[in-house]
KOLTORGU-189857 format. One record per residue: x, y, z of N, C-alpha, C in turn; residue in one letter. Coordinates in steps of 0.2 Angstrom, whole numbers, plus 5000, padded with zeros to 4 digits. Example, Ala and Ser with C-alpha at 12.3 -4.5 7.8 and 13.67 -1.06 7.14 Angstrom:
% KOLTORGU-189857
506649725039506249785039506649845039A
506449895035506849955036506450005039S
This chain:
% KOLTORGU-189857
537854204663538254264667538154324660M
538254304653538154364650537254364650H
536854314652536154354651536154394657G
536354394661536454444668536654504666F
537254514662537554544662537154614658L
536854564653536254604647535854644651R
535554594656534854614659535154664661A
535654684666535954724670536354784664Q
536354794658536554844653537354854655G
537654784658538354794658538854754654L
538454764646539154744643539654774643E
539654824641540554844642540854794643R
540954774650541454714652541654684645Y
541354664640541554624637542054684632Y
541954734632542554764626543054784632E
542954774638543554794642543954714642L
543854664642543954604644544554594639R
545154584641545654594635545654514632P
545754544625545554474618545654404620S
546254394625546454324626546454304634D
545954364638545654344643545054304643G
544854264649544154234648543854254653V
542954244654542554264656542554224663P
542354264669542254214676541654194674A
541654134680541354074676540654064682R
540254054686539954064686539853984693P
539853984699539853924701539353904705D
538753914704537953914710538053954714G
537453924718537653944725537753954730E
537953984734538453984739538253994748R
538653984751538453994758538654064762D
538254114763538254164764538154184772H
538054134777538154154785538654184785K
539054174785539754224786539654294786W
539154314782539154384776538754394782L
538254374787537854404790537954444796E
538554434800538754494806538954564802P
539254564797539454594793538854644791L
538154624788537854624786537454694792V
537554644797537054644804537454744805E
538254714804538554784806538354864803R
538354834795538054894792537454924793V
537054874796536154894799536154944805A
536554924808536354954814537255004815T
537555014810538055094811537655144810S
537955204814537555274815537855314808Q
538255294801538655324799539155274792G
539555294791539855264785540255194788L
540155154786540455084788541055074783T
541755044784541955014779542254954781R
542054904775542154834774542754814771I
543154764773543454724769543454664768G
543354624760543154594760543854544755L
543854484754544054434753543554434742D
543954444739543754434731544254354729V
543954334723544254284719543954264712Q
544354244709544154254702544354334695G
544554394702544854444698545454444694V
545454444687546054444682546254494680H
545654554678545754584673545554654672C
545654724671545254774671544254784670A
544154714665543354704666543354664673A
543454644677543254624681543254674688C
543754724688543654764693543154814690V
542954844684542454874682541854824682W
541654794680540954764684540854754690V
541354734694541154744702541154794705I
541254844701541154934704540654954699G
540654934697539754944693539354924697A
539054854698538754814702538654854709L
539354894711539354944718538754984717F
539155034713538755114712537855104710D
537755054708537155064707536655044713R
536755024719536555034725536355074729R
536055074733535755134736536455134743E
536655194744537155174750537755154748G
537855164742538255134742539055224740A
539655204742540155264743540655264740R
541055204741541655194737541855104738E
542155094732542455024729542955014726C
543454984732544054994727544454904730V
544454904723544454814721545554824720V
545854794724546354764723546454684721N
546454674713546354624710547154584712P
547854604715548354584714548354554719A
548154574726547954514733547254484735R
546854534729546254474728545854494736G
545854584735545454604742545154644738Q
544254694741543754734738543754774747V
543954814746543554894751543054934749S
542754904756542054964753541655014759L
541555064756541455104761540755104760I
540255094765539555084761538855134769V
538455154767538155194773537455144773A
536955154780536755104781536255074778P
536055124772535655064769535855024764G
536555014763536754984760536654924759F
536354874754536054804754536754754751D
537154724757537654694755537654654754L
537254594756537054544754536854534747E
536354574742536254584738536854594731G
537154634734537854654731538154604729W
538254564733538754504735538354434729A
537754444730537454384725537554424719R
537354484718537454494710538354474708D
538754504711539354494710539554424708V
539454364713539354294715539154284708E
538554314705538054284697538454284693A
539054304690539554334687540154284689I
539954254693540854204693541254204698G
541254294704541854284707541354264713Y
541954244718541754234723541954264728A
541754284734541854334739541754304746L
542254324751542354264756542554344764G
542654304769542754344774543454394773P
543754434777544054464775544754414780P
545454394775545654364779546154394783S
546654344787546954374792547654414789A
547854384782548454384780548654474782R
549254484781549454554779549654584775G
549954634776550154674768550854614765A
551054544767551654514766552154544768G
552754524763553454524765553654554758D
553654624757553854684752554854684752D
554954664756555854664758556154664750G
556154604746556454574741556254634737L
555654674736555654724730555954794732T
555854774739556054854742556954844740L
557154784742557954764740558054764732R
557754754729557854744723557954824719M
557454834722557354944718557854974720G
558254974726558655014728559354964726I
559454904725560054894721560154884714S
559354904711559354924705559555004704L
559555034707559755104705560355114709A
560655084715561355064714561855054709L
561554994706562054984701561955014694A
561455034692561355104688561955164689A
561855184696562555244694563155224698N
563255154701563855114700564055134693T
563755084689563955074681564055144679M
563955204678563955274676564655294677M
564855304685565555314686565955254683L
565855204682566355134681566555174674A
566155164670565755194664566655254661L
566255334664566755344664567555354667A
567655314670568455264672568655224667I
568155184663568255144659568555204652Y
568255254650568355304645568855334646F
569255334651570055364650570055414657G
569555414662569655464667570155424672L
570755424672571255414675571655434683A
571555484682572255524687571555604688E
572055634693571755674695571055674701G
570955724706570455754711569755694710A
569455694703568655674701569055594699L
569655584697569655504696569555484705Y
569855504708569855494715569355474719A
568955544717568255524719567855484716V
567755494708567455424706567555364709A
568255314710568555264713568055274718R
568055324725567755314733567155304732Q
566555334724565855334728565655274721L
566155244717565955184716566055134722V
566555114725566655074732566155104737F
565855154738565355184741564655124739A
564655154733563855124731564055054732L
564455004728564454954727564554904738S
564554944740564754914747563854924749A
563554984748562954994750562654934744T
562654924738562354884737562454784741T
562954774740563254704744562754724751V
562854774755562454774761561454754760L
561354784754560554794755560354724750V
560854724744560554634741560754584741G
561654594743562054554746561754514750G
561654544756561454494760560854484760S
560254484758559854434754560154364754W
560554354749560954294748561254254753F
561754304755561954274762561654264769V
560854274768560754244773560454184770R
560254184764559754114764560254064761S
560954094762561454044760561554004767A
561554044773561854024780561154004782W
560553994781559653954782560053884779Q
560153894772560253804770560753794774S
561553814775561953774777561853754782L
561753774789561153754795560753674794R
560453704786559953634788560353604782R
560953574782561253564778561353504771G
561053584768560853574761561253644756A
561553614751561953654747561153714741L
561353784741560753774739561353844733H
560753854729560753894723561153944725L
561053984730561154064735561854044736D
562153974738562853964742563553994738L
563453984730563954004728563954094724P
563154104725563054194722563154204730I
563054204737563454214741564054234744A
564354164739565354154740565454224736L
565054234729565454254723565454314728G
564954364731564854434731565154454739V
565354404744565754424751566554424748V
566554384742567454364742567554424733L
567154424730567354464726567154554729A
567054574733566754614738567654644744F
567654584746568354564752568854584747A
568954564737569454554736569554624731G
568954644729568954744725569154744731S
568954784738569254814744569854794744T
570054744744570654744744571354774740W
571054784734571354794729571154864729S
570554904732570554964732570854994737F
571054974743571655004748572354964745L
572454954742573154944740573254994731R
572755024730572655074725572655014718G
572554954717572654934710572154924709D
571754924704571154964700571154884695P
571654854693571454784690571154734695R
570954754700570654654704569954714707G
569954764706569254804709568554804704E
568054744707567654714701566954764704F
567254814707566354864711565754854708F
565954874700565154894697564854824694D
565454774691565254714690564754664695T
565054684702564854664706564054674711L
563954764709563354794708562754764705A
563054764698562754724695562354674696I
563054614698562754574698562354544704F
562254574708561754554715561154604713V
561354664707560454684705560054614701A
560454584696560254554689559854494695L
560054454701560254414706559354414708M
559354494711558754484715558054514711L
558354514703557854534699557454454698V
558054414698557754324694557654314700G
557454314707557454314711556554304714R
556354394712556054424714555354374708W
555754374701555454324696555054284699L
555454234700555154184703554854144707Q
554654214714554354224718553654254716E
553354294713552954354710552354294708R
552654264702551754244699551454214707A
551854144707551254104711551154124719V
551654174722551254214726550554264725A
550554284717550154334717549454274715R
549554204713548854174713548654144717H
549154124722548754114731548454184734R
548754224731548354284734547554314730R
547654274725546854264723546454214726R
546654164729546254114732545954164737L
545154134740545054144748545454124749L
545654144758546254114761546054054765S
545354044767545253984772545153934767S
545653864771545853794769545653754772T
545053774777544953734783544153734784G
544153724791543353714796543253784797A
543653814798543653904802543153954796E
543253934788542553934785542053914787A
541853874787541153814789540753854796L
540353874792539753904797539053854797Y
538753824805538353814806537753854811T
536953844808536553864814536653824817R
536653824827536353794831535753804835R
535453774837534853804841534953794848L
534953844851535253864859534753894863D
534353864866533653884872533453894865A
533153864861532853864855532753914849G
533053984851533454034846534054004842R
533954044835534554004832535154034831P
535754024834536354044833536854024828A
537154084825537854064820538254044825L
538553954822539253964825539753924818V
540353914821540753904818540653824817R
540653784812540553704812541053674815C
541553694819542153664823541953664832D
541453704833541053714838540453694841A
540153624833539853584835539953514840V
539553504844539653454847539153384847R
539153354847538753294850538053304854A
537353314851536753324853536553404853G
536953424850536853494848536053484843D
535853534843535153534836535453574829T
535453584827535453614819534953634818L
534853694816534453704809534753724804L
534353684798534753684790534253724785L
534353754783533953784777534353774769A
534053764765534153764758534953794757R
535353734758535953744751536453734757G
536053734766536753734769537053654772D
537753674775538053614772537753584779L
537753504780537753474787538453434789L
538753494795539653464794539453394800P
539053364804539253284808538853244805V
538853194806538253124805537753164811D
537053154807536553184811536053144810A
535453144815534853134814534253184811V
534053154805533453224804532653194808L
532753264810532053274812531653304807E
531353274802530853304796531053254789G
530653264784530953244780531453284776D
532253274770532353324770532953284760A
532853324754533153294752533953324751S
534353254751535153314751535453274746L
535853324744536353334740537053294742R
537453254742538053214742538553214738L
538653254733539253254728539653264729D
539553304735540353354739540953264740W
540353244743540753174748540653124746I
540253104739540453064738540553064728S
540253114727540353104719539753114715G
539253094718538653054716538353134715E
537953114709537453184708536753214708S
536653164710535753154711535853144718E
535353214719534953204728534753134729P
534853144736534553074739534053104746H
533153054745532953084749532853044755G
532953084760533053054766532353074772F
532253004775531553024779531453034787R
531053054790531153074795531553024800E
532053064807532152984810532952944806G
533052954800533552934797534252974798E
534752944798535452944797535752994792R
535953024792536353074786537053104787A
537353094781537953104782538153164781P
538753194784539353244785539553264778A
539553324780539553354771538953334765G
538353314767538053314761537653404766A
537253434758537153484757536153484756F
535953524759535053524761534853554754L
534353514749534253534742533453554744V
533153524747532453544747532253624753S
531853644749531553694751531553734757A
531153674761530853684768531553664774A
531553714777532253714783532053654786A
532653614789532553544793532853534798V
532553524804533153534809533753434808R
534153454812534653384812534853404819A
534953314823535253314829535953284829R
536553334830537153304829537253224833A
537453184830537753124833538453114834E
538953184834539553164834539853224834T
540153264835540753334839540953324831A
541153394830541453384824542253374821F
542453374830543253344829542953264827A
542453224826542353154826542253144818D
542153224815541553174809542153184804S
542053134798542553134795542953194790P
542153274790542553314788543153354791L
542953334796543853364800544253344796D
544453274796544953264792545153284785A
544753264781544453304776544753374773L
544653404780544753474779545553524780L
545853464786546453474788547153504782A
547253534786547753584780548253564777A
548453554772548853534766549553514771P
549653454770550353434771550853474768T
551053494762551453544763551453534755G
551953554750551953574741552153484738E
551853464737552253404734552853424729A
553353404729553953414726554353474727G
553953504731554453584731555353564732A
555353614728556153634725556453584722G
556153524721556553474716557053494711A
556753544708557253564702557653624704F
557653654706557953694709558453684714W
558453654716558853594722559353564720D
559153534714559453504711559853514708R
559753554702560053624698560553664703L
560353694708560753704714561453674715G
561253614718561953574720562553554715R
562153534710562753534704562953604702Y
562553654701563053714703563553744707Y
563253734714563753734719564253714719V
564453654717565053604717565253624712L
565153654706565553654701566053724703G
565553764703565753834705566453854710V
566053804716566753774720567353754718L
567153704713567753674711568353714708A
567953754703568253784697568453864701L
568253884706568853934711568853884714A
569253854716569653814719570053804715T
570253764710570753774706570853834703L
570653894704570853944700571553974704G
571253974713571653974716572353934717F
572153874716572853824716573253844712A
573053864703573453874699573853944699L
573553994704573954034706574154044711W
574353994716574654004721575254034724A
575654034719576254044720576254104721S
575954134719575654244719575254254724E
574954254730574354254734573854304732P
574254384730573854414727573354414721A
574054374715573654374710573154294710D
573054254715572654204717572054224718A
572054284723571254324725570954354721L
571354364713571054414710570954364705R
571154314705570954254700570254224700V
570354194709569654154710569054214713T
569254284712568854354714568454344708T
568854324700568754354693568154284693A
568454234693567954154692567354164696V
567254184701566654194706566254254703L
566554304699566154364696565754324688V
566154294686566254284680565754234677V
565654194683565354124684564654124686T
564054174682563554184681563054154681C
562554164686562054084686561454154684P
561654164677561054204676560554164673C
560754094670560154054667559654024673A
560054004680559553994685559554054688F
559754084687559354144690558954194686G
559154204682558654274678558154224674I
558554184667558254184663557554114664A
557854064670557454024670556854054672V
556754094679556254114684555754164678P
556254204672555554234667555354184664L
555554134661555154094659554654054662A
554754064668554054014674553654094673Y
553754144674553354194674552954224667E
553454214662553154204656552454174653L
552354124659552054044656551454084661L
551554074666551254094673550654144672H
550954194666550554244665550054224662G
550354204654550054174650549554114651A
549554074656549054024657548654094663S
548654104664548354184670547854194666A
548154244658547654264654547254234651R
547354144652546954074647546454054654R
546454094661546154074666546254004670G
546853994669547153944674547553974676L
547953974684548354004689548553954692F
549353954690549453924694549753934700V
549853894705550253924713550453884717R
550853824713551253824717552153814712S
552453824715553253844712553553784708A
553253744710553553684707553353644703T
552553664699552053624698552153614687A
552653664685552753644678553253584677M
553853614684554453534683554053484683D
553453494689553253404690552753394682R
552553444681551953434672552153384669A
552953414667553353374662553353314662R
553253264667553153204669552653174669E
551953214668551653214668551253154661V
550953064662550753044656550053014657R
549553014661549153004662548753064666R
548053094664547653134667547053104669V
546853104675546453094680545853124679V
545453124679544653144681544253134686F
543953184690543253164693542853184689D
542253164692541653164687541353214688K
540853214692540553264693540653324695T
540753394691540953454691541553484690G
541853424688542353424684542553414675T
542253364673542153324667541253374666L
540853364669540253384667540053444672T
539553484671539453564676539053544680E
539053484684538653464690538153484692G
537653494684536953514683536653464680V
536053434678535953374673535653434666P
535353404662535353454656534753404651A
534153434651533653374645533953364638L
534153294637534253274633533953304626V
533253274625532753304620532253324623D
531853394619531353444621530853414613R
530953344611530453354605529753334611A
529953284616529353284621528753334624P
529253394623528953464627528553484619L
528853464615528553504609527953464607D
527753424610527353384608526653374611A
526953424617526253404621525653484620L
525153484621524853544620524653584624D
524553634625524753734630524553704639A
523953654638523953664645524353614650P
524453544645524953504650525753534649A
525853564642526553624644526553674651R
525953684651526053754657526053694664A
525453664663525553594670526453604672M
526553554666527453544666527853584669L
527553654669528253714670527853724677F
527353724679527153724686527353684692D
527353574689527653564693528553574693L
528553564687529653594687529853644694A
529453684688529753764693529753764702A
529353714703529153734711529653674715R
529953644709530353574712531053614714S
531553564719532253584719532653524716T
532353484713532653434711533153444705H
533853434705534153464701533653444692P
533453374690533153354684532553404683K
531953434687531553444688531653514685A
532253554688532553634687532653634680R
532853584676533253554672532953554665A
532053544668531353534664531253614664V
531253644669531053714670531253754666A
531953734665532453764662532453784654A
531953714650531953694644531353744642A
530753734648530153794645530353884649L
530653904645530953984647530254014645P
529754004642529054034643528554034646A
528753964651528253964657528054024662G
527654014665527254044669526954044676V
527254034681526954014690526054024688L
525654004692525154014691525054004699R
524654064702524554064709523954004710D
523453994707522953934709523253854710E
523953854705524053794707524353774713I
524053734715524453704722525053614722V
525653634721526053564723526553544727A
526453514730526853484735527453414733H
527853424736528353364734528353274737E
528253254735528453194738529053164738E
529653164744530053134743530253094739L
530653084737531153044732530653004726G
530253054726529753034722529553064715R
529353134717529253174712528653234714G
528153294711527953344710527053314709M
526653324713526053314714525753374711Q
524953394710524853434711524053394709A
523453434711522653374710522353454708L
522253464702521853504698521353484695V
520653524697519853514694519753414695D
520053414701519953324701520353304700G
520853304696521453284691522053274694V
522353194696523053214699523453204694I
523953254692524353264690525253254692W
525553214690526353204693526953214690R
527553204689528253244687528553204691L
528853144690529253104695529653064690G
529753014697530052954694529552894690R
529652884682529252834680528752774685P
528952754688528552714692528052724696D
528052784698527752824704527152874697W
527452904693527052954693526352894684A
526752844683526152794678526252744680A
526252714687526452664687526152594684P
525652594679525552534675525652544669E
525952604669526152634662526852654661H
526952654664527852684666528452664661A
528452704656528952704649529652694654P
530152644648530552614650531152664647R
531952674650532252754649532152804650G
531652804652531352904655531752904664A
531952954665532152984670531553034674D
531053044671530453104673529953084668L
529353084672528753074665528253134671V
527953144666527353194669526853144664L
526353124672525753104669525253134673S
524353114668523753154671523353084673R
523153064678522853014680523052964678A
523652954681523952884680524152884671G
524052934668524252894659524952954658Q
525352924655525952964653525853014648P
526153064649525953114645526753134639L
527253134644527753144641528453114645A
528853074643529453034644529853074643A
530253094647531053164647531353104652L
531953134649532653104648533253164649T
533653124654534053194656534653144658T
535253214656535953184655536453244661E
536953244662537053274667537553334660E
537653394660537953454657538553414654A
538653414650539853414649539853484649L
540753504652541153554648540953544641R
541153624640540853634633541253614629P
542053614630542553544627542753484628D
542353464633542753404637542853354631A
542253334627542553284623543253294617A
543053354615543653374611544353364615R
544453394621544953394624545153334627E
544653284626544853204628545353194623I
545153204617545253184611546053204611A
546053274611546553314610547253304617A
547153274621547453244627547853204624L
547453134621547553074619547953094612G
548053134610548453134601549053164606A
548953184612549653194613550153134617L
549753084616550153014621550053024627G
549453054631549353054635548553014639L
548652984642547952934644547452984648E
546852974645546452984651546252964656A
545752974660545552924664545152954668W
544352914671543852944676543952904680I
544052944688544152904694543352954698L
542852914700542352974701542052904707S
541652944713541252914718540452904715G
540252904709539552904709539552834703D
539052814703539052734701539252714696A
539652664695539952624689539452654683P
539052624682538552624674538652694674E
538452744678538452824674539152854672K
539452824676540252834674540352804668V
540252744667540152694659539952734657H
539452754655539052794652539252874650A
539552904654540052984652540452944650L
540752904651541652884645541252874639A
540852834638540452834631540652894628D
539952954632539852984628540753034626R
541053024631541753054628542553004624L
542452944625542752914619543152894626G
543352884631543752844634543352764637V
543952744636543852674637543352654644P
542952614645542752604649543152564655R
543752514654544252504657544652534662E
544652604658545052694661544252714664R
543852694666543152724668542952704676A
543152724682543052674687542852734689I
542052704694541652724697541452694703G
541252714709540952694715541552714721G
542052754721542652764725542352814728Q
542552794737542852834740543452894738S
543152934744543952964745544552944747P
544452874749545252844751545252784744T
544652754744544852724737545252764732D
545152824730545352874724545952884727K
546052894732546852884734547152814735A
547052774735547252704735547252694731A
546952714726546952674717547552714715W
547752804715548052824713548952794717L
548752794722549452754724549852694722R
549152644720549252584716549652564709R
549152634706549452634698550152684698V
550452694704550852754704550852804702G
550152844701550152904700550552964705A
551052954709551353004711551852994704D
552252974703552552994697552453014689R
551653004686551353024682550953054679D
550353064686549453054685549653144687A
549153194683548853244683548153224686L
547853244693547253224694546953264696F
546353284694545753364693545153334696I
545053384702544453354706544053434709G
543653424709543053474712542753454720D
542553414723542353394729543053384734G
542653394740543053384745543253294746I
542853264742543153204741543753194738N
543953234736544553254730545053264733D
545153284739545653324744546453254744T
546153184748546753154748546653124742L
546453124737546953094729547253164727A
547053214726547453274726548153274729A
548153244736548953254737548953204735E
549053144734549353094731549653104723V
549453134720549353134714550053174711A
550453174706551153214706550853284703L
550353304702550253374700549153374698V
549153414704548353424705548253484704S
547553484702547153554702546453544701G
545953604698545353584702545053654698T
544453654696543953694692543453734699P
543553714706542953724710543353794716S
543253844713543453904717543153924722I
542553914722542053954727542153924733D
542353864733542653854741543453834741R
543753884746544253864745544853814746P
544353734749544653694752545153654748F
544753644741545353604736545653644734M
545853724731546253764727546653754731P
546753754739547153754744547653704743A
547453644740547753574744548053554734R
547853604729547953604723548553644720C
548953624717549553664710549253724709D
548553694704548353754700547853744701F
547153804699546653814698546453864692Y
545753844690545653864684544753894684F
544553954680544053954680543653964674V
543853934670543353934661543053884663T
542653894658542153844658542053784655A
542853784652542953734647543753714651G
543853644647544853634651545353614647L
545453654642545653654637546253694640A
546253764645546853784648547153724652P
547053644653547353624657548053584651I
547753584645548053554639548753594638R
548353644639549053724637549453714643R
549253704648549953694654550253654653M
550153604649550553504651550953544643L
550753574638551253584633551553634635L
551153694641551853754642552253694645D
552253654648552853614653553353604649A
553053554644553553534636553853594635R
553753664632554353704630554753734636R
554353764642554653754649555453724648L
555153654645555953584647556253614641R
556353654634556453654630556953704631R
556753764635556953824633557353814638V
557153774645557853764650558453754648V
558453674645558653644639559253694637R
558953744631559253804628559753854634A
559453874638559653914643560353884647D
560253824648560753804650561353774648L
561253764640561953764636562453794636A
561853874634562353914632562453964638L
562053934645562553954649563153924654A
562953844650563753824651564253834646V
564353854642564553874637564853934637A
564453984639564854044642565254034648Y
565053984654565353984657566053954659N
566153904653566853874651567453904647L
566953974645567354034642567754064646G
567254094651567454124655567754104658A
567954054664568254034667568954034662V
568754014658569454004654570154054655G
569654134652570054184654570054204659L
569854174665569854204675570354164675A
570554114674571154044673571854084671Y
571654104664572354164660572454214664A
572054224667572154314668572154364669G
571954364663571554424658570754464660V
570554414664569954444666570154524671V
570054584665570154634670569454664673E
569454694676568754734679568254744671P
568554784669568054804662567754744658W
568154704660567954644654567554604658L
567454584662566754554669566254584667A
566254664667565854704666565454704661A
565854704658565354654650565454604649I
565854554650565354504651564954444654L
564754484659564254464663563754484662M
563554544660562754574660562754544652P
563054554649563154514641562554444640V
563054394644562754334646562154354647S
561854384652561254374658560954404652S
561054454649560454484642560554434635L
561054414635560654324630560254274631A
560654244636560054204638559254264641T
559054294642558554344646558254334637I
558554344632558554344624558054314620G
558454244623558354174620557854164624L
557654174629556954134634556654164631T
556354234629555954284629555654244619A
556154284615556254244612556054164606V
556054124613555954054612555154044614A
554854084619554254084621553654114616L
554054134614553654194609553554164602R
554054114601554154094593553454054592E
553254024599552553974596551853994595E
552154074596551254074592550854104599G
550254144599549854144600549354074601A
548954064606548654004604547954024606W
547653964602546853954605546553904605T
546153914609545853834611545353814605P
């Protein structure tokens, strides 16, 4: 990424990026077939064209700036508006605009683009209600303060009381109705929700205050306190829903087969169709990087990558007439035809791409807490009424006072604020929580289970030792680059990357021997780069991945290994220091998984290879992972395991299938945000306990005063906001005291 930005003169990105932020991480080549209709629409337009796209990975001003800067540099660019909160970008372009080129530039620095989603503007009703209620509550309190500070008679006093009543009634209608509706819906489902005591408090407090207002008894009027109560509860609910909704919107919206396209040959002409339209017997045309959506028989030799479905990082060679599995990606440069053996509905991909079954443990924390709180408040209010039953008017006033002063501020405001603060801090570090209960479940994590390819590793091999390259003479090094740069095999590309000064020579003609390597005939001498037993069959070095040979004689024995994420070993050790077990669960060969475990310091008994998607899910169920495991995976072969685990996450944002099934996703090159999220979950538990302790102490004292019949409206107007501010302050200070985090 840095090299691309530097070459484009866009280093200002680093000046704009927040100090605690993270850069976007490139995720490799992506399928752009969905872009073809949009490119055609721009090309055939007679004037300006407006295009809406989804964009993923935008999280700061630097992201918005760099996307716009790349847009402005292209001919035909007119306007680019990026909405990071909704994960959308709107373009206005002229017919000559290179839309595909701009998309590739944007994705080269780590962002992902997708087709415009069908999602609308969303329900902003809560935000609107909250804003109106805050304004009404502020005006209600101003008038109430005038009464408390001495305005007790006359025409102005009468007008002030009437305005307080009208403003409070409007607040109840606009804001209180939100909780009344939610409580009613919960009761219809047979559930006790936190909104029930809020709704009862709003309705009874307003009814009791209205009765006192009509009787001319100011002692029973709690209009100002009620208006503040409704406004604060709406603020808490808005905080509770805001962060996870924002993070979900940052993802590309599609979660299934509707996002996958392939080219089908119809009457000999390629046509772009959705993968779920593929039928048995269809002939598909695959280009490099294309997905094979169904099991199919190849009509030519091809090299296919299977890591998305099996976790194996190394491509496999397939001969003409062989059956290739659904979910494979074409790696070789030449296009190949494939005859579909099944319809997509019968493909294993269809099941793996099925819509998520729902959020694991959804609402467990809030529902449990809400039930206890509901029962407690109702019991206290009933007891208060019983204590004053001999005086019906006083009984109503005491019951109203109990419902008003027993403020659920810890549950309704402080705890949602804690979630918002921690979700926001995680987002600045590159980890985005998209499940409302992820932090609650993360507190129970005792083991962290990693997939291998693309999760602990970067999914691409790297050269272990460049000493064999340095030992070559100039002609041999030049030939090595000619062979490696012409190959599509990841290991050959790793060799080419280790020779940055290499130059392709037009006079060299090389061809690929499928599954073996590259070969070129130069001045009557055969040069080969590939498998040791093929490149130098009589002198094959042991332990090497690739051999460069001339006339069968080895010149360089090269070894590659999958490049680890930059902090993988350190983070595995750090997790162990926290008392967490690190496991590796992979579809790759067991010997490769064990070798990686040795590099990371993971005991071999915790490194399990050769696992199919169903094997991974079955293993997690067998060890009780639904109770204590965090699973991190990146391929579609990991979706079943992600649904089984207590908490799940993914680093893969270039395809939406995994993030849509996980509790969080991260865009950093390293794994440090995962550890930080687990630490934040523990911090959250301490903060919540402190908030609850303060709330219990306050509510017991406030209820005692209400039972004694001394809670006047002015006292309720002081107690309820003060308790809310105290819990909010405690939450903010407790989270801030941890200090800034550095990975």
